[in-house]
N, C-alpha and C positions, 0 to 999 in steps of 0.2 A: 854588234852582232857578227857571229862567225858562221859563214855559210857551210863550213865543213862539219858543223855539229848538228846531229839529229837528236831532237828531244821528243819523247813520246810520253804523254801523261794518260794513264789509264786507271780506272777505278773498278774494283771487283767486289762482288758481294761477300766472298770469303776466299780463303786460300785454296780450297778445293776447286772453285771456279777458275782461279788463276792457273792452277796446275792443269786443268782440262784444256784451257786456252793454249797453254804452252805446248801441249801435245797434239794440237789440232793440225790438220793437213796444211793449211795455209801458213801457219807459223813455222812448221817444220820445213817448209819450202823456202820461205823468205829469209829466215835467220842466217842460214849458211851464205846466202848472197850478200847480206849486210856485212857479215864477217870479212868478206873479201875486200870490202871498201874501207875498213877502219884500221887505225893504228892501235887503238886501245878501246877498252870498254869500261864504262862505269854504270852500274845499276844500283839504284837507290830504291828500297822498299820502305814505305811509310805505313804505319798502322795508327788508326784513330785511337786516341786515349779517351776513355770514358770516365 
């Protein structure tokens, strides 16, 4: 386990809900703060296969 890695798992009803979340006040505030602490970023989006 690496204490310098932050992993967040989130599930959204649809892409519109995710986009609304990403534009929310709390996300707009915390994301720039997280960027100050990191060396790199990796974002993985997964979609359910039906």
